[in-house]
C-alpha positions in Angstrom: 0.4 14.4 29.6 -0.1 12.9 33.2 1.4 9.9 34.7 3.0 7.4 32.4 2.1 3.5 32.2 5.4 1.7 31.8 4.5 0.0 28.1 4.5 -3.9 28.4 8.2 -5.8 27.0 6.3 -5.9 23.4 5.2 -2.2 23.3 8.8 -1.0 24.7 10.8 -2.6 22.1 8.1 -1.2 19.4 9.0 2.7 21.3 12.7 2.0 21.2 12.3 1.2 17.3 10.3 3.9 16.3 12.7 6.3 18.8 15.5 4.6 17.1 13.5 5.6 13.6 13.0 9.2 14.7 16.3 9.8 15.4 17.4 8.5 12.1 15.0 11.0 10.2 16.3 13.7 12.7 19.9 13.2 11.1 18.5 13.1 7.5 17.8 17.3 8.2 21.4 17.4 8.4 22.0 15.7 4.9 23.3 17.4 1.8 20.5 17.8 -1.2 20.3 14.7 -3.5 20.4 15.0 -7.2 18.0 12.6 -8.6 16.2 12.6 -12.1 13.4 10.8 -11.1 10.2 13.3 -12.7 7.7 11.3 -11.0 9.0 11.2 -7.5 6.8 13.5 -5.9 3.4 12.6 -7.6 4.2 8.9 -6.4 4.8 9.1 -3.2 2.6 12.1 -2.4 0.0 10.1 -4.0 0.7 7.0 -2.0 0.9 9.1 1.7 -2.3 10.6 0.7 -4.1 6.8 0.2 -2.4 6.3 4.0 -4.2 9.5 5.2 -7.7 8.3 3.5 -7.6 4.8 4.7 -6.7 6.1 8.2 -9.5 8.2 8.4 -11.7 5.5 7.0 -10.5 3.3 9.9 -11.3 6.2 12.0 -14.9 6.2 11.1 -15.9 2.7 10.5 -16.8 0.6 13.7 -14.8 -1.9 14.6 -16.8 -3.3 17.4 -19.9 -2.5 18.5 -21.6 -3.8 21.7 -25.5 -3.3 23.0 -25.2 -2.9 27.0 -27.8 -5.3 28.6 -28.0 -3.2 31.8 -27.0 -0.2 33.4 -23.6 -1.2 34.8 -22.5 -2.8 31.4 -20.2 -0.5 29.6 -21.8 0.5 26.0 -19.3 0.2 23.0 -20.5 1.7 20.0 -18.8 2.8 16.5 -15.5 5.3 16.7 -15.7 8.8 16.6 -18.7 8.6 15.6 -20.1 7.8 18.9 -17.5 6.1 21.4 -15.9 3.0 21.6 -14.9 3.2 25.4 -16.7 2.3 28.4 -18.5 4.8 29.9 -16.9 5.1 33.0 -14.6 7.4 34.8 -11.4 5.7 33.9 -11.9 6.5 30.5 -13.3 10.0 31.1 -10.4 11.7 29.6 -10.7 9.6 26.7 -14.4 10.9 25.8 -15.2 14.7 24.2 -19.2 15.5 24.9 -21.4 17.1 22.6 -24.8 17.4 23.2 -24.9 14.2 25.2 -23.1 12.8 22.2 -19.5 10.6 23.2 -16.9 11.3 21.0 -13.6 9.1 21.0 -10.6 11.6 22.0 -7.9 10.3 20.2 -9.6 9.1 17.3 -11.3 12.5 16.2 -8.0 14.1 16.6 -6.6 11.1 14.1 -9.3 12.0 11.7 -8.2 15.9 12.1 -4.9 15.2 11.6 -5.6 13.2 8.7 -7.4 15.9 7.1 -5.2 18.5 7.5 -1.9 16.2 6.6 -4.4 15.8 3.1 -4.9 19.4 2.9 -1.1 20.5 3.6 -0.1 17.5 0.8 -1.9 18.2 -1.8 -0.5 22.0 -1.2 2.5 21.0 -1.3 2.1 18.8 -4.5 0.8 21.7 -6.1 3.5 23.7 -5.6 3.9 25.3 -2.4 7.1 25.0 -0.8 8.9 25.5 2.6 11.7 27.2 0.9 14.4 27.8 4.0 11.9 26.8 6.8 12.1 23.1 5.8 14.4 21.9 8.6 12.0 24.1 11.3 9.3 21.9 9.6 11.2 18.7 10.3 12.3 19.2 13.8 8.6 20.2 14.9 7.3 17.2 12.8 9.7 15.0 14.7 8.9 16.3 18.2 5.3 15.9 17.6 5.4 12.9 16.1 7.2 11.7 19.5 4.9 13.1 21.9 1.7 11.5 20.0 3.6 8.2 20.2 3.3 8.7 23.8 -0.3 10.2 24.3 -1.3 6.6 24.5 0.6 5.7 27.6 -0.7 8.9 29.4 -3.5 9.1 31.9 -4.2 12.5 31.3 -7.9 13.3 31.8 -7.7 16.5 29.5 -9.7 15.8 26.6 -8.9 18.7 24.4 -4.8 17.9 25.5 -5.4 14.5 24.0 -7.3 15.4 20.8 -4.6 17.9 19.9 -1.6 15.6 20.6 -3.2 13.2 18.3 -3.9 15.8 15.3 -0.8 16.9 15.6 0.6 13.3 15.7 -0.6 12.5 12.0 0.1 16.3 11.2 4.3 16.0 12.7 4.6 13.1 10.1 3.3 15.3 7.6 5.5 18.1 8.4 8.6 15.5 8.5 7.8 13.9 5.2 7.5 17.6 3.5 10.4 19.0 5.0 12.8 16.6 4.0 11.3 16.3 0.7 11.7 19.5 0.2 15.4 19.4 1.5 16.6 16.2 -0.1 14.3 15.1 -3.1 14.9 11.9 -2.4 12.7 9.3 -3.2 14.9 6.7 -0.7 14.6 9.2 2.1 10.5 9.7 1.1 9.9 6.1 1.2 11.7 5.5 4.6 9.6 8.4 6.1 6.2 6.8 4.5 7.5 3.4 6.3 8.2 4.8 9.5 5.0 6.9 9.3 3.1 3.1 9.0 5.2 2.1 11.5 4.7 4.9 14.2 1.0 4.4 13.7 1.2 0.6 14.2 3.5 1.2 17.5 1.0 3.9 18.6 -2.2 1.6 18.1 -0.3 -1.3 19.7 0.5 0.8 23.1 -2.9 1.7 23.6 -4.5 -1.3 24.1 -2.6 -3.1 27.2 -3.4 0.7 28.7 -6.7 0.3 28.2 -6.5 -3.6 29.8 -4.6 -1.6 32.6 -7.3 0.8 33.3 -10.1 -1.6 33.1 -8.1 -4.4 35.4 -7.8 -1.5 38.1 -11.7 0.0 37.9 -13.9 -1.0 41.0 -17.2 -2.1 38.7 -14.7 -4.3 36.4 -17.8 -4.3 34.4 -15.5 -5.4 31.0 -13.8 -8.2 32.8 -17.2 -9.5 34.8 -19.1 -9.0 30.7 -15.8 -11.2 29.2 -16.0 -14.0 32.2 -19.6 -14.4 31.4 -19.1 -14.9 28.1 -16.0 -17.3 28.4 -19.0 -19.2 30.9 -21.4 -19.4 28.4 -18.9 -20.3 26.2 -17.4 -23.3 28.0 -20.9 -24.4 28.8 -22.5 -24.8 25.4 -19.0 -26.6 24.5 -19.5 -29.0 27.2 -22.9 -29.3 26.2 -22.2 -30.0 22.6 -19.7 -32.9 23.4 -22.2 -34.5 26.0 -24.9 -34.4 23.4 -22.7 -36.0 20.9 -21.9 -38.4 23.3 -25.1 -39.8 24.0 -26.4 -40.0 20.6 -23.0 -42.3 19.6 
């Protein structure tokens, strides 16, 4: 995975809580089945989980920021997944996939792929497919894949394919956990906890990636993003000062 960036204090706290949650989930696999007469348990939990996967897929496809480059040294920011949302520089080369000259975010593409696979697995399980005696294996694999996916944003690996595969396995891993433990325990409380942890793990992964992106830009020789931000800040301050002077003149 390459060298890992050490997270900031907030990221460290989120990562600690995420690992603690993973340990609790792993401990569930040693518990005895819980007998519950809730007929709608699977339908409600897995419908909600599929909805989360669909929303995640949409979030990966819809752009959150799109800025046009004003010159050859500027960073080009375009929609997630459909193109790339990282600056076009060597520091982010491991974050991008290239297909016929078009850039795709490796992480977002992996998350989208994992979400689509998870939807298929969830639908199959809800329709009657059951892992049976292999349920505990799904849980163990799921915990390992989820923890590995959590650490991926902290890596400076230049392998685009590795980033895509681990990002996809992160989502599939959470689905393995949910299916494995639901098959073993059939507990709505455990299922609900896993769904909440899946949301928290996803939030942690996003929170860990943002500071790392800033660190990559901070150590970049071109410093294109910082320069653009500084220019925008100076322009904003100038407009504010001009507005205040204008108001003072009118009064």
